[in-house]
N, C-alpha and C positions, 0 to 999 in steps of 0.2 A: 881219772879212769876208775871205774868201779870194778870190784873183784867179785866174781860169782863162783861158788863152789857147787859142783854137781855130784849127786850121789844116786846110784841106781841100787834098788833093793832086790836085785836078782843075782843068784850065784851060778846060774846056768852058763856054760861055756859059750853057747851061741844065743845069747840073751837078746830078746827083742827090746827089753827095757834099756839095756846098754846101748842098743842101736838108736832108740828114741832119745836117750840122753846125748849121744854124740851129735845127732841132728840138731837138737836144741842148742847145744854148746857152740856148734859151728855158726848158727844164726846169731847167737848172742855175741860171739867174737866179731862177726861182721859189722856189728853196731858199735864196736869200739870198747867192749868190756873185756877184761881179763877173765879167763875161765880156768879153774883147776878141777879136774875130775878125781874124786876119791873112789877107787875101785874096791868095793868090799870083798870081791873075789880074791884080791891080793893082800888083804889085811887080816891079821889075827886078832879078833875081838872076842872077849869073853862074853858070856851071858851077863846081862846087867843084874846085879844083886842089890841095887838100891844104894850102894856105897859111893863114896867120892873118889876112892883111889883103887887102882887096879895094877898093883906092882906085877912086873913080869909081862906086861902087855904094853909095849911102847906105842903100838898103833892106836891105843885109846888116846894118848896124848897127841899123837899126830892128827887124829880125827878132830879132837877138841880144839886144837890150836888152829887148824885150817879153817874150821867153821867160825871160831871166835874172830879171826882176822878178816873174814869175808864180809862183804856188804850185802850179799844176797845169796840165795840158794835155788837150785833146781833139784827137786826130789822126784824120782821116778820109781814106781813100784809095779810089779806084776800084781794082778788081783788074785789072791788065793782065798778060797772059801768066802768070797764076798767082802774082803778087806785087804788092808795093807800087808805086805809080806813080813814075816817074823824077823828076817834079817834087817830090814830097814827100820822096823819098830825098835829092835834092839839097839841099833846104832843111834837112833834118836834118844833112846832111854839112857845111853851112856853119856849124854850131854844134858845140860840144864839151861837155866835162864841166862847164865853168863855167856854161853855160846850161841843160843838161839834167839834171844830177845832182840827185837828191832831189826830182824833180818827180813828183807823183802823176799818172798818165796813164790816160785812157780811150781805147779803140780802137774804131773803126768801119770796116767795109769795105762797099763797094757794088759789086755785080756785075750784069752783064747776064744772066748765066746762073744756074745753080743756086747756092744759098748754100753756101759752104765757108769754111774758116778759113786758107787759105794766106797771104793778105796779112796777116791778123791775127797769125799765128804769126811772120811775118817782122818785123812792127813790134814785137812783143813781144821778139824777140831783139835788135833794134836798141836798144830802150829799156833792156833789161837791160844791154847792153854799156856804155851811158853812165851806168849806176848810177841810172836812174830807177825808179820803182815803177809797176807796171801793175795796175789793179784787175782782179779776176777776171771781172766782168761785161763782156762785149764783145758787139758787135752786127755781124752780117753780114746785109746786105740783098740777098737774091737777087732776080733778075728785077726790078730797080729800076724799070723802065718800067711795072710793074704795082703798085708799092708806094705811090705818091703820087697824090693827086688833082690837079686843075688848079691848086689853090692851095697845093700843097706839103704838104698834110696826109697823114698815114698812113692807109691804107685798112684795115689789119689791126690789130684791137684788141690781139691778143697782142704784136705788134711794138711797138705804142704802150706797152704795159705794160713791155716790156723797156727802152724809152727811159727810163721813170720809174725803174726799178731801177738802170739805168746812172747816171743823174743823181744819185740818192740815194747810191749807193756812191762816186761820184767826190767829191761834196761832203763826205760824212762822213769818208772816208779822207784827203782833203786837210786837213780840219780837224784830224784826229788827228795827222797827220804834222807839221803846223805848230804843234800845241799850242793851237789856237784852238777855243773852244766856241761 
C-alpha cells in the first residue's frame, strides 16, 4: 500500500481548497492508498528563515516526518495574486530534498475567478526544483463558490471525472515509482 500526504494551502475556515483536498483524498483512498491530511490551519509553523532547525516548533518536525515517510503528495492551493498561497509556499520551504525528492505529486488549484494554470505551473516548478515527480493530470477549479454544494460535493460531472482521473494517475504512478503493485 502506498501512502499519500495531502496538504491544503488555505487557512480559511470554510476553505474550498480543503474541500478539494478532501475529495481527492476520498478518491485516492478508494483506490487502496493510505492518505494522511496535514491541516496547516491546525499547525504552528514559523516563517522559513532558510535554516535547518526550528526549535520551539514541533509541527515543523511533524510536517517533515510525515512528508519524508510518504510515497506521494497531493498539494492544493488557492490562487492568490496569480500564484501559490504564501502558507503553502512556506510549508514547502520548511522542507528540502530529504522530504520532497522522489515524491509523486498531484496538484490542484482553486480560484475565485476563471480557471487558469498560474498556481499549478508555479507548484510544478517548485516540485521539479526539489526533484519530485508531478503527474500530468492537474485540476484547476475556477469560480470555486459555484463548484461545490452545501455538503462539499462537486456540482459539475466533468470536474468530478477529472478528480477520478487525477486519483487514478496519482495512485498508479506512485505505485510504479515505488515498485509496488
